[in-house]
N, C-alpha and C positions, 0 to 999 in steps of 0.2 A: 504494500500500500504506500503510495506517495504522500509525503507530508506536504500539505499546502501551506505556503508561506506568503505573506503580503510583502511584495517588493516595492510597490509604489501605491500611492493613494492621492486622490485629488478630488476637489469639489468642482463640478461643472457649474460655473457661476451663471451661465445662461439658463440653467434649469432650477437653480436654488431659489426657493421662495422664502427663505429666512424663517423657517419654523423653529430653528435652533434646538431641535431634539438632539442633534449630534453633540452640540456644546454641552447639553445637560448630561448626556450618556457617556461622553468621552472627552472631558475638558483638557486632558493631557495632550490631546491631538488636535482638537477643533477649537476655534475661537471666532468671535464675531469680528468682522472686519471693521476697521476704524475709519471708514469713509462713508460717503453718502449712499453708496450701494449697500443696502442691508443684505449682505451675504455672509457666508462662512468661509474661513480660510483654514488651511492646515498649518499648524504651528511646529510640527515635528516631521522630519524627513528620514530619520534613521530608525526604521522600525525594528531593527535588531535589538535596540535597547528597551523595547517594551516588555513588560512582564506579561505573563499569560493572562492575568486579569485585565490588563490594559488592552491587550490584543482582542480579547473577547468583547470588551466595551466598544472597540472600533467596529467589530463585526455587528454588534447589536445596533450601533448607530447607523451603519450602512443598511442593515436590514429594515430599520424603522423609518428611514428617510421617506416621507410621503411622496416625493417626486423623483426618487432614484437619482439624486444629484451626486451622491458619493460614489466614486468609482474606485475599485480595488484591482490592481494588477497582481496576479499571483505568480509564483515562480514557474508556473507552467506557461506563462505568457498570456493566459486568458484574462480578460477584463470583465469584472462582474459588478453588478449594482443590485439594488433592492428587488429588481424584477427577477433575479436569478434564484432558483431554489437552493443552490449551493450556499449562497450567503445566508439565507434563512436557516438552513440546517446547521451551518457552522456557528451561527449566533445562538442557537439553542444549546450548544455544547458548552458547558462551563469550563473554566480553566482547571 
């Protein structure tokens, strides 16, 4: 079985409607942008430093984004968002 690892994460600011669920669920990674565009930005780019609990929080945030604006690139090269069942399944698994 291949271990899935997040290698990249971003917020599609064209899709983001600033619900800020991600900021609530994973504040170590997501923050409100400090400009007039009420969107979310990623504050951390080295995902290797995340604990298992923080990684799970990122997955929960991605799974619960109502507009699927959070994009995750896995070590397999696949890009996933809230519309993908893999994200929802991974988010259900605790650290």
